Steps between C-alpha positions, in 0.01 A plus 500: 500500500771749601711419194196537274408836653857628463507396135154628408488823699863606515663323206746326734613141486532372854689187594508529878772344707428246770250589772577460868859613473685710756541842338709636790836449318367703205379775733838515672683504166269782392607706803863440404424608143332817630808580708708476183269719291369204301176434687260576219693293244536207740135509602387503139734212412379290795136560411566405138693189605214383720191606305617456143770235515365285789829518689520429870605827664588329826795329331825679596661414167213651302507814714876527450456463124237775501730720711781450250263581213431843652871558569498449876819390672437136593842415643355455852141432399442218749600739781261763363209257529559457874602859575300613806487859371295398196292257709401785733398713200283219362335448839430875523331493158286202599404664829405820320285307254318332788449835671333623181285188487666367187477126484435409137718464194488702297399814685530821302501851645399779263595861570570410865122498554328210328560137585418221257531157657547176309521427130242727341376534143641776285168687522534539877853638472392732220211633712738587784731688264207683343370601845840643594519689171152645554591608853815670374301694239258629765771632733 
């Protein structure tokens, strides 16, 4: 169903990675990538690896390969994945999400005001954007 919706409504081919994996290593690696100014590129590459190429993003070797692809230094990559500094940052993000009541994937925040929870049809997302545009015109 999800794959069909992605193809029909968004023109995306989805080949999701395995479910029930531990995404913590990817979240920690993402914090490392952010600290090196490569957060956006790494995040995008991890999402593509999981959702389009069905790769298991809890595999340290796959994460290291992705890190290398976005030009991150991976010389001490195993140490990065257990670095308590990045672990604390990940925990802080998770705590903040819980404080905001976010508990679904995906959860999208539009204009820091509108929350869209769960996989929604294109029409729903379009309506939110249109509402924001209308509000901006009236201010």
